[in-house]
C-alpha positions in Angstrom: 79.1 122.4 110.4 80.5 120.9 107.3 82.4 118.1 109.3 79.3 117.1 111.1 77.5 116.6 107.8 80.5 114.5 106.2 80.5 112.3 109.2 76.9 111.8 109.1 77.1 110.8 105.6 80.3 108.5 106.2 82.6 110.9 104.1 86.3 111.1 104.8 87.8 113.8 106.9 90.9 115.2 105.3 93.2 117.3 107.6 95.4 119.8 106.0 98.3 120.2 108.5 99.3 118.6 111.9 97.6 121.4 113.7 94.4 120.5 112.1 95.0 116.9 113.1 95.6 117.8 116.6 92.5 120.3 116.7 90.2 117.6 115.2 91.4 114.9 117.5 91.0 117.0 120.4 87.4 117.4 119.6 87.0 113.5 119.4 87.6 113.2 123.0 84.6 115.1 123.8 82.5 113.0 121.3 82.1 113.1 117.5 79.9 116.3 117.1 82.1 119.4 116.0 81.0 122.6 117.7 82.6 126.1 117.4 85.0 126.7 120.3 88.0 128.4 121.4 90.8 127.2 123.4 94.2 125.1 123.6 94.7 121.8 123.1 98.0 119.7 124.9 97.1 116.8 122.6 100.4 114.7 122.0 99.9 112.1 119.4 102.3 109.1 118.8 102.2 105.6 118.2 99.8 103.5 118.9 97.5 106.2 119.0 94.2 105.4 117.4 92.5 108.2 115.4 89.1 108.8 115.8 88.3 111.9 113.5 90.8 112.2 110.8 91.0 109.8 107.8 93.4 111.3 105.6 96.4 114.0 106.3 98.1 116.4 104.1 101.3 117.1 105.8 105.0 118.4 105.1 108.0 116.1 105.5 109.0 116.8 108.9 112.4 116.8 111.0 113.6 113.2 112.0 113.0 112.5 115.7 110.2 115.3 115.8 107.0 115.0 117.7 105.3 115.8 114.3 107.0 112.7 112.6 105.7 110.9 115.6 102.1 112.0 114.8 102.1 110.8 111.1 104.0 107.6 112.1 100.9 107.0 114.3 98.6 107.7 111.4 100.4 105.3 108.8 102.7 103.3 110.6 106.5 103.6 111.2 107.5 101.3 108.4 105.4 103.2 105.9 106.4 106.7 106.9 110.4 105.6 106.7 109.6 104.2 103.3 108.1 107.6 102.2 111.0 109.4 103.9 113.8 107.4 102.1 112.1 107.9 98.9 111.8 111.5 99.4 115.3 111.9 100.5 116.3 109.9 97.4 114.7 112.2 95.1 115.7 115.3 96.8 112.3 116.4 98.2 112.5 119.4 100.5 111.6 119.1 104.2 109.9 121.4 106.7 107.4 124.1 106.3 108.5 125.5 102.8 109.1 122.0 101.5 107.1 119.4 99.8 104.0 117.8 101.0 102.3 114.4 101.0 98.9 113.0 101.6 98.7 110.0 103.8 95.6 107.9 103.2 
């Protein structure tokens, strides 16, 4: 699989969307090799979670006090996310599913 090859070559893993983040981090629990499987995850990511699989995230601007905001705060730190959200609000970015997006590195 492409993810396994990327990890073997020390390449960065970029997750597009929070569902992808949860799926990849769920796989990381059982080791670092990705294998095709079906199932559900009940993974709840919040600070101070230490990411194991994902190196960068592309995601929307989420609702305040949401679990998704907690997830991105665990990734980048609450202070940086708050700064990004203040900038987004100041510049009239659109929030939620059909709004603007950001890449967190």
